[in-house]
mmCIF file of the C-alpha atoms, coordinates in Angstrom:
data_MODEL
# 
_entry.id   MODEL 
# 
loop_
_atom_site.group_PDB 
_atom_site.id 
_atom_site.type_symbol 
_atom_site.label_atom_id 
_atom_site.label_alt_id 
_atom_site.label_comp_id 
_atom_site.label_asym_id 
_atom_site.label_entity_id 
_atom_site.label_seq_id 
_atom_site.pdbx_PDB_ins_code 
_atom_site.Cartn_x 
_atom_site.Cartn_y 
_atom_site.Cartn_z 
_atom_site.occupancy 
_atom_site.B_iso_or_equiv 
_atom_site.pdbx_formal_charge 
_atom_site.auth_seq_id 
_atom_site.auth_comp_id 
_atom_site.auth_asym_id 
_atom_site.auth_atom_id 
_atom_site.pdbx_PDB_model_num 
ATOM 1   C CA . MET A 1 1   ? 11.608  97.273  237.790 1.00 0.00 ? 1   MET A CA 1 
ATOM 2   C CA . LEU A 1 2   ? 9.539   94.725  239.819 1.00 0.00 ? 2   LEU A CA 1 
ATOM 3   C CA . GLY A 1 3   ? 8.337   95.071  242.884 1.00 0.00 ? 3   GLY A CA 1 
ATOM 4   C CA . GLN A 1 4   ? 10.191  91.997  243.648 1.00 0.00 ? 4   GLN A CA 1 
ATOM 5   C CA . GLU A 1 5   ? 13.445  93.469  243.821 1.00 0.00 ? 5   GLU A CA 1 
ATOM 6   C CA . PHE A 1 6   ? 12.444  95.184  246.449 1.00 0.00 ? 6   PHE A CA 1 
ATOM 7   C CA . LEU A 1 7   ? 11.904  92.284  248.673 1.00 0.00 ? 7   LEU A CA 1 
ATOM 8   C CA . ASP A 1 8   ? 16.119  91.641  247.861 1.00 0.00 ? 8   ASP A CA 1 
ATOM 9   C CA . ILE A 1 9   ? 17.161  94.707  249.015 1.00 0.00 ? 9   ILE A CA 1 
ATOM 10  C CA . ALA A 1 10  ? 15.099  94.449  252.595 1.00 0.00 ? 10  ALA A CA 1 
ATOM 11  C CA . LYS A 1 11  ? 16.717  90.826  252.822 1.00 0.00 ? 11  LYS A CA 1 
ATOM 12  C CA . LYS A 1 12  ? 19.973  92.657  252.678 1.00 0.00 ? 12  LYS A CA 1 
ATOM 13  C CA . LEU A 1 13  ? 19.337  95.117  255.122 1.00 0.00 ? 13  LEU A CA 1 
ATOM 14  C CA . LEU A 1 14  ? 17.932  92.959  257.891 1.00 0.00 ? 14  LEU A CA 1 
ATOM 15  C CA . PRO A 1 15  ? 21.032  91.507  258.737 1.00 0.00 ? 15  PRO A CA 1 
ATOM 16  C CA . MET A 1 16  ? 22.903  95.031  259.300 1.00 0.00 ? 16  MET A CA 1 
ATOM 17  C CA . ARG A 1 17  ? 20.549  95.166  262.787 1.00 0.00 ? 17  ARG A CA 1 
ATOM 18  C CA . THR A 1 18  ? 20.704  99.039  262.761 1.00 0.00 ? 18  THR A CA 1 
ATOM 19  C CA . GLU A 1 19  ? 17.217  100.759 263.604 1.00 0.00 ? 19  GLU A CA 1 
ATOM 20  C CA . ALA A 1 20  ? 17.960  102.934 260.191 1.00 0.00 ? 20  ALA A CA 1 
ATOM 21  C CA . ALA A 1 21  ? 18.801  99.890  258.035 1.00 0.00 ? 21  ALA A CA 1 
ATOM 22  C CA . LEU A 1 22  ? 15.538  98.190  259.875 1.00 0.00 ? 22  LEU A CA 1 
ATOM 23  C CA . ARG A 1 23  ? 12.725  100.849 259.490 1.00 0.00 ? 23  ARG A CA 1 
ATOM 24  C CA . THR A 1 24  ? 14.356  100.789 255.724 1.00 0.00 ? 24  THR A CA 1 
ATOM 25  C CA . ALA A 1 25  ? 13.841  96.959  255.117 1.00 0.00 ? 25  ALA A CA 1 
ATOM 26  C CA . VAL A 1 26  ? 10.220  97.268  256.328 1.00 0.00 ? 26  VAL A CA 1 
ATOM 27  C CA . GLY A 1 27  ? 9.860   100.192 254.325 1.00 0.00 ? 27  GLY A CA 1 
ATOM 28  C CA . ARG A 1 28  ? 10.989  98.017  251.167 1.00 0.00 ? 28  ARG A CA 1 
ATOM 29  C CA . SER A 1 29  ? 9.154   95.515  252.219 1.00 0.00 ? 29  SER A CA 1 
ATOM 30  C CA . TYR A 1 30  ? 5.857   97.567  252.166 1.00 0.00 ? 30  TYR A CA 1 
ATOM 31  C CA . TYR A 1 31  ? 6.647   98.695  248.672 1.00 0.00 ? 31  TYR A CA 1 
ATOM 32  C CA . ALA A 1 32  ? 7.467   95.384  247.532 1.00 0.00 ? 32  ALA A CA 1 
ATOM 33  C CA . SER A 1 33  ? 4.215   94.477  248.580 1.00 0.00 ? 33  SER A CA 1 
ATOM 34  C CA . PHE A 1 34  ? 2.080   97.607  247.237 1.00 0.00 ? 34  PHE A CA 1 
ATOM 35  C CA . SER A 1 35  ? 4.231   97.570  243.838 1.00 0.00 ? 35  SER A CA 1 
ATOM 36  C CA . CYS A 1 36  ? 3.189   93.650  243.196 1.00 0.00 ? 36  CYS A CA 1 
ATOM 37  C CA . ALA A 1 37  ? -0.857  94.785  244.179 1.00 0.00 ? 37  ALA A CA 1 
ATOM 38  C CA . ALA A 1 38  ? -1.132  97.870  242.156 1.00 0.00 ? 38  ALA A CA 1 
ATOM 39  C CA . GLN A 1 39  ? 0.736   96.002  238.807 1.00 0.00 ? 39  GLN A CA 1 
ATOM 40  C CA . LEU A 1 40  ? -1.584  93.346  239.137 1.00 0.00 ? 40  LEU A CA 1 
ATOM 41  C CA . LEU A 1 41  ? -5.049  96.022  239.581 1.00 0.00 ? 41  LEU A CA 1 
ATOM 42  C CA . LEU A 1 42  ? -3.475  97.507  236.567 1.00 0.00 ? 42  LEU A CA 1 
ATOM 43  C CA . ASP A 1 43  ? -3.396  94.128  234.795 1.00 0.00 ? 43  ASP A CA 1 
ATOM 44  C CA . LEU A 1 44  ? -6.905  93.638  235.625 1.00 0.00 ? 44  LEU A CA 1 
ATOM 45  C CA . GLY A 1 45  ? -7.752  96.957  233.654 1.00 0.00 ? 45  GLY A CA 1 
ATOM 46  C CA . PHE A 1 46  ? -8.572  98.978  237.040 1.00 0.00 ? 46  PHE A CA 1 
ATOM 47  C CA . PRO A 1 47  ? -6.569  102.327 236.451 1.00 0.00 ? 47  PRO A CA 1 
ATOM 48  C CA . MET A 1 48  ? -3.896  103.508 238.907 1.00 0.00 ? 48  MET A CA 1 
ATOM 49  C CA . SER A 1 49  ? -3.427  107.704 239.008 1.00 0.00 ? 49  SER A CA 1 
ATOM 50  C CA . GLN A 1 50  ? 0.118   107.181 240.490 1.00 0.00 ? 50  GLN A CA 1 
ATOM 51  C CA . SER A 1 51  ? -0.257  109.491 243.481 1.00 0.00 ? 51  SER A CA 1 
ATOM 52  C CA . ALA A 1 52  ? -0.810  108.564 247.126 1.00 0.00 ? 52  ALA A CA 1 
ATOM 53  C CA . VAL A 1 53  ? -4.296  107.788 246.786 1.00 0.00 ? 53  VAL A CA 1 
ATOM 54  C CA . ASP A 1 54  ? -2.918  104.219 244.648 1.00 0.00 ? 54  ASP A CA 1 
ATOM 55  C CA . HIS A 1 55  ? -2.059  103.033 248.341 1.00 0.00 ? 55  HIS A CA 1 
ATOM 56  C CA . GLU A 1 56  ? -5.964  103.432 249.501 1.00 0.00 ? 56  GLU A CA 1 
ATOM 57  C CA . LYS A 1 57  ? -7.500  102.073 246.390 1.00 0.00 ? 57  LYS A CA 1 
ATOM 58  C CA . ALA A 1 58  ? -5.352  99.010  245.942 1.00 0.00 ? 58  ALA A CA 1 
ATOM 59  C CA . TYR A 1 59  ? -6.014  98.175  249.532 1.00 0.00 ? 59  TYR A CA 1 
ATOM 60  C CA . TYR A 1 60  ? -9.784  98.572  249.566 1.00 0.00 ? 60  TYR A CA 1 
ATOM 61  C CA . ASP A 1 61  ? -10.208 97.173  245.689 1.00 0.00 ? 61  ASP A CA 1 
ATOM 62  C CA . LEU A 1 62  ? -8.504  94.078  247.265 1.00 0.00 ? 62  LEU A CA 1 
ATOM 63  C CA . LYS A 1 63  ? -10.287 94.069  250.823 1.00 0.00 ? 63  LYS A CA 1 
ATOM 64  C CA . ASN A 1 64  ? -13.646 94.247  249.254 1.00 0.00 ? 64  ASN A CA 1 
ATOM 65  C CA . CYS A 1 65  ? -13.310 91.789  246.378 1.00 0.00 ? 65  CYS A CA 1 
ATOM 66  C CA . GLY A 1 66  ? -15.375 88.996  247.912 1.00 0.00 ? 66  GLY A CA 1 
ATOM 67  C CA . ILE A 1 67  ? -12.471 86.229  247.636 1.00 0.00 ? 67  ILE A CA 1 
ATOM 68  C CA . ALA A 1 68  ? -11.488 85.295  251.263 1.00 0.00 ? 68  ALA A CA 1 
ATOM 69  C CA . GLU A 1 69  ? -7.403  84.849  250.313 1.00 0.00 ? 69  GLU A CA 1 
ATOM 70  C CA . MET A 1 70  ? -7.415  87.918  248.660 1.00 0.00 ? 70  MET A CA 1 
ATOM 71  C CA . GLU A 1 71  ? -8.913  89.861  251.568 1.00 0.00 ? 71  GLU A CA 1 
ATOM 72  C CA . GLU A 1 72  ? -6.433  88.502  253.874 1.00 0.00 ? 72  GLU A CA 1 
ATOM 73  C CA . LEU A 1 73  ? -3.668  89.608  251.650 1.00 0.00 ? 73  LEU A CA 1 
ATOM 74  C CA . ALA A 1 74  ? -5.339  93.059  251.653 1.00 0.00 ? 74  ALA A CA 1 
ATOM 75  C CA . LYS A 1 75  ? -4.828  92.848  255.413 1.00 0.00 ? 75  LYS A CA 1 
ATOM 76  C CA . ILE A 1 76  ? -1.550  92.395  255.378 1.00 0.00 ? 76  ILE A CA 1 
ATOM 77  C CA . LEU A 1 77  ? -1.053  95.294  252.686 1.00 0.00 ? 77  LEU A CA 1 
ATOM 78  C CA . TYR A 1 78  ? -2.426  97.237  255.477 1.00 0.00 ? 78  TYR A CA 1 
ATOM 79  C CA . GLN A 1 79  ? -0.529  95.783  258.343 1.00 0.00 ? 79  GLN A CA 1 
ATOM 80  C CA . LEU A 1 80  ? 2.849   96.789  256.365 1.00 0.00 ? 80  LEU A CA 1 
ATOM 81  C CA . ARG A 1 81  ? 1.791   100.244 255.069 1.00 0.00 ? 81  ARG A CA 1 
ATOM 82  C CA . ARG A 1 82  ? 0.684   100.783 258.821 1.00 0.00 ? 82  ARG A CA 1 
ATOM 83  C CA . ARG A 1 83  ? 4.620   99.551  260.090 1.00 0.00 ? 83  ARG A CA 1 
ATOM 84  C CA . ARG A 1 84  ? 6.343   101.521 256.788 1.00 0.00 ? 84  ARG A CA 1 
ATOM 85  C CA . ASN A 1 85  ? 4.207   104.880 257.496 1.00 0.00 ? 85  ASN A CA 1 
ATOM 86  C CA . GLU A 1 86  ? 5.616   104.383 261.586 1.00 0.00 ? 86  GLU A CA 1 
ATOM 87  C CA . ALA A 1 87  ? 9.525   103.169 260.477 1.00 0.00 ? 87  ALA A CA 1 
ATOM 88  C CA . ASP A 1 88  ? 9.347   106.652 257.978 1.00 0.00 ? 88  ASP A CA 1 
ATOM 89  C CA . TYR A 1 89  ? 7.708   109.077 260.298 1.00 0.00 ? 89  TYR A CA 1 
ATOM 90  C CA . LYS A 1 90  ? 7.417   107.885 264.009 1.00 0.00 ? 90  LYS A CA 1 
ATOM 91  C CA . MET A 1 91  ? 11.322  108.768 264.519 1.00 0.00 ? 91  MET A CA 1 
ATOM 92  C CA . SER A 1 92  ? 10.306  108.086 268.251 1.00 0.00 ? 92  SER A CA 1 
ATOM 93  C CA . SER A 1 93  ? 9.479   104.390 267.779 1.00 0.00 ? 93  SER A CA 1 
ATOM 94  C CA . LYS A 1 94  ? 10.915  101.841 269.614 1.00 0.00 ? 94  LYS A CA 1 
ATOM 95  C CA . ASP A 1 95  ? 9.738   98.883  267.036 1.00 0.00 ? 95  ASP A CA 1 
ATOM 96  C CA . PHE A 1 96  ? 12.475  99.138  264.640 1.00 0.00 ? 96  PHE A CA 1 
ATOM 97  C CA . LEU A 1 97  ? 14.950  97.886  267.477 1.00 0.00 ? 97  LEU A CA 1 
ATOM 98  C CA . ASP A 1 98  ? 13.567  94.394  267.498 1.00 0.00 ? 98  ASP A CA 1 
ATOM 99  C CA . HIS A 1 99  ? 14.795  92.791  264.384 1.00 0.00 ? 99  HIS A CA 1 
ATOM 100 C CA . LEU A 1 100 ? 12.261  89.565  264.588 1.00 0.00 ? 100 LEU A CA 1 
ATOM 101 C CA . ALA A 1 101 ? 9.357   91.568  264.248 1.00 0.00 ? 101 ALA A CA 1 
ATOM 102 C CA . CYS A 1 102 ? 10.731  93.487  261.212 1.00 0.00 ? 102 CYS A CA 1 
ATOM 103 C CA . GLU A 1 103 ? 11.480  89.939  259.705 1.00 0.00 ? 103 GLU A CA 1 
ATOM 104 C CA . PHE A 1 104 ? 8.057   89.201  260.580 1.00 0.00 ? 104 PHE A CA 1 
ATOM 105 C CA . ASP A 1 105 ? 7.490   92.066  257.920 1.00 0.00 ? 105 ASP A CA 1 
ATOM 106 C CA . LEU A 1 106 ? 9.369   90.908  255.275 1.00 0.00 ? 106 LEU A CA 1 
ATOM 107 C CA . ALA A 1 107 ? 8.007   87.291  255.593 1.00 0.00 ? 107 ALA A CA 1 
ATOM 108 C CA . ASN A 1 108 ? 4.384   88.774  254.996 1.00 0.00 ? 108 ASN A CA 1 
ATOM 109 C CA . ALA A 1 109 ? 5.676   90.799  252.423 1.00 0.00 ? 109 ALA A CA 1 
ATOM 110 C CA . LYS A 1 110 ? 7.553   87.698  250.501 1.00 0.00 ? 110 LYS A CA 1 
ATOM 111 C CA . LEU A 1 111 ? 4.007   86.110  251.414 1.00 0.00 ? 111 LEU A CA 1 
ATOM 112 C CA . MET A 1 112 ? 1.941   88.513  249.713 1.00 0.00 ? 112 MET A CA 1 
ATOM 113 C CA . VAL A 1 113 ? 4.320   88.723  246.368 1.00 0.00 ? 113 VAL A CA 1 
ATOM 114 C CA . ALA A 1 114 ? 3.947   84.587  246.242 1.00 0.00 ? 114 ALA A CA 1 
ATOM 115 C CA . GLU A 1 115 ? 0.062   84.920  246.602 1.00 0.00 ? 115 GLU A CA 1 
ATOM 116 C CA . ILE A 1 116 ? -0.487  87.645  244.442 1.00 0.00 ? 116 ILE A CA 1 
ATOM 117 C CA . GLU A 1 117 ? 0.738   85.525  241.578 1.00 0.00 ? 117 GLU A CA 1 
ATOM 118 C CA . ARG A 1 118 ? -1.714  83.296  241.994 1.00 0.00 ? 118 ARG A CA 1 
ATOM 119 C CA . PHE A 1 119 ? -4.439  85.814  240.990 1.00 0.00 ? 119 PHE A CA 1 
ATOM 120 C CA . TYR A 1 120 ? -2.884  85.861  237.279 1.00 0.00 ? 120 TYR A CA 1 
ATOM 121 C CA . HIS A 1 121 ? -4.054  82.277  237.057 1.00 0.00 ? 121 HIS A CA 1 
ATOM 122 C CA . GLU A 1 122 ? -7.762  81.378  236.014 1.00 0.00 ? 122 GLU A CA 1 
ATOM 123 C CA . PRO A 1 123 ? -10.071 81.217  237.618 1.00 0.00 ? 123 PRO A CA 1 
ATOM 124 C CA . LEU A 1 124 ? -8.840  83.665  240.433 1.00 0.00 ? 124 LEU A CA 1 
ATOM 125 C CA . ARG A 1 125 ? -7.845  86.253  237.661 1.00 0.00 ? 125 ARG A CA 1 
ATOM 126 C CA . THR A 1 126 ? -11.692 86.579  236.247 1.00 0.00 ? 126 THR A CA 1 
ATOM 127 C CA . GLN A 1 127 ? -12.932 86.144  240.163 1.00 0.00 ? 127 GLN A CA 1 
ATOM 128 C CA . LEU A 1 128 ? -10.928 88.993  241.377 1.00 0.00 ? 128 LEU A CA 1 
ATOM 129 C CA . LYS A 1 129 ? -11.820 91.160  238.256 1.00 0.00 ? 129 LYS A CA 1 
ATOM 130 C CA . ASN A 1 130 ? -15.246 90.655  238.699 1.00 0.00 ? 130 ASN A CA 1 
ATOM 131 C CA . GLY A 1 131 ? -15.627 90.856  242.696 1.00 0.00 ? 131 GLY A CA 1 
ATOM 132 C CA . ILE A 1 132 ? -13.895 94.389  242.070 1.00 0.00 ? 132 ILE A CA 1 
ATOM 133 C CA . LEU A 1 133 ? -16.034 95.327  239.642 1.00 0.00 ? 133 LEU A CA 1 
ATOM 134 C CA . GLU A 1 134 ? -19.213 94.447  242.006 1.00 0.00 ? 134 GLU A CA 1 
ATOM 135 C CA . TYR A 1 135 ? -17.607 96.192  245.096 1.00 0.00 ? 135 TYR A CA 1 
ATOM 136 C CA . HIS A 1 136 ? -17.088 99.488  242.542 1.00 0.00 ? 136 HIS A CA 1 
ATOM 137 C CA . ARG A 1 137 ? -20.665 99.478  241.239 1.00 0.00 ? 137 ARG A CA 1 
ATOM 138 C CA . LYS A 1 138 ? -21.972 98.839  244.843 1.00 0.00 ? 138 LYS A CA 1 
ATOM 139 C CA . VAL A 1 139 ? -20.091 102.364 245.934 1.00 0.00 ? 139 VAL A CA 1 
ATOM 140 C CA . GLY A 1 140 ? -20.281 104.018 242.846 1.00 0.00 ? 140 GLY A CA 1 
ATOM 141 C CA . LEU A 1 141 ? -16.807 103.857 241.490 1.00 0.00 ? 141 LEU A CA 1 
ATOM 142 C CA . HIS A 1 142 ? -16.037 103.714 237.703 1.00 0.00 ? 142 HIS A CA 1 
ATOM 143 C CA . SER A 1 143 ? -13.728 101.316 237.020 1.00 0.00 ? 143 SER A CA 1 
# 
């Protein structure tokens, strides 16, 4: 399954405009972004544990790669994860009554998925891999 498919579900949920649909759309938007980021890291040769730690790993690897565009995408990933956690765990939040805010999350996820595709091509692919390797060296991680 491709992470992109989660975007299709989020798009179908948004027009329902119920709180449950909007919360779920935000969650699917995050997982679309995270899945694409995690797959890119795997494809670059960075192992993923297939556990909750991967969410942090993906964020930190992308945030510290030294490429400004990817660092901005890491910020989007972080924000989407924060929103997903709020949607899933903070039932008292009124943030998911705002259809436009949830549309913004979906737009950010679409942007992230599209931009991640660029990093499969040279020279960005090699720059990203080398940047993550350098970050791992600095912090003492073994890739």
